[in-house]
C-alpha positions, 0 to 999 in steps of 0.5 A, spaced: 089 907 459 093 911 454 098 916 458 095 923 457 102 926 455 102 921 449 095 922 447 096 930 447 103 929 443 099 924 438 093 929 437 097 935 436 101 931 431 095 928 427 092 935 427 098 939 425 099 934 419 106 932 422 104 925 423 102 924 415 108 927 413 112 923 418 108 917 415 110 918 408 117 919 409 117 912 413 114 909 407 118 912 402 125 910 406 122 903 406 121 902 399 127 905 397 131 900 402 127 894 399 130 897 392 137 896 395 135 889 397 133 887 390 139 890 387 144 887 391 140 880 392 136 879 386 128 880 386 127 873 385 131 871 392 127 875 397 120 875 399 119 883 399 114 886 404 112 892 399 113 898 404 116 894 410 123 894 413 125 887 412 125 882 407 125 874 407 131 871 404 130 864 402 136 860 402 139 856 396 139 849 397 145 846 401 145 852 406 142 852 413 139 858 416 144 857 422 150 856 418 148 862 414 147 866 420 154 864 423 157 866 417 154 873 416 155 874 423 163 872 422 163 878 417 159 883 422 152 882 419 147 880 423 141 877 420 135 873 424 134 865 422 127 863 420 126 859 426 126 865 431 119 867 428 116 860 427 111 857 433 115 850 431 122 851 430 122 844 426 117 847 421 121 853 419 124 854 412 131 855 411 131 862 410 133 868 414 130 875 415 134 881 414 132 888 417 133 894 413 131 899 418 137 899 424 142 901 420 142 909 419 147 910 414 145 907 407 152 906 405 153 901 411 147 898 409 149 897 402 156 894 404 152 889 409 147 887 403 154 886 399 157 882 404 150 877 404 150 877 397 157 874 397 156 869 403 150 867 398 155 866 392 159 861 397 158 854 398 156 852 405 162 850 409 158 845 413 153 845 419 154 848 425 156 845 432 153 846 438 157 843 444 
């Protein structure tokens, strides 16, 4: 059962039109951020979700997702490996998921995307090591 207070707030937001306005703002923001990703990484590199807050980046040959993730993290940018979203990690593609909703400042998002683009231009340094 939905808590009464939550139901009341949701009802008021819907009835006074605020829910529709907030949804519209979110959709415009998502589309804008998708465009930032495409400009930084190239439209052909990312699998876009039309108005979502994440993209999938298929890694070029030679890159493994764990190595790419580690290099991005070393530079202060956190991405998620594709195996985190697969039922069977062995079936996951060499890809990373980039979330564009967490960073509230657009300049910092752009900076992070530039760092990711720079890592993409590098040659992979090897495989990761688990000890």
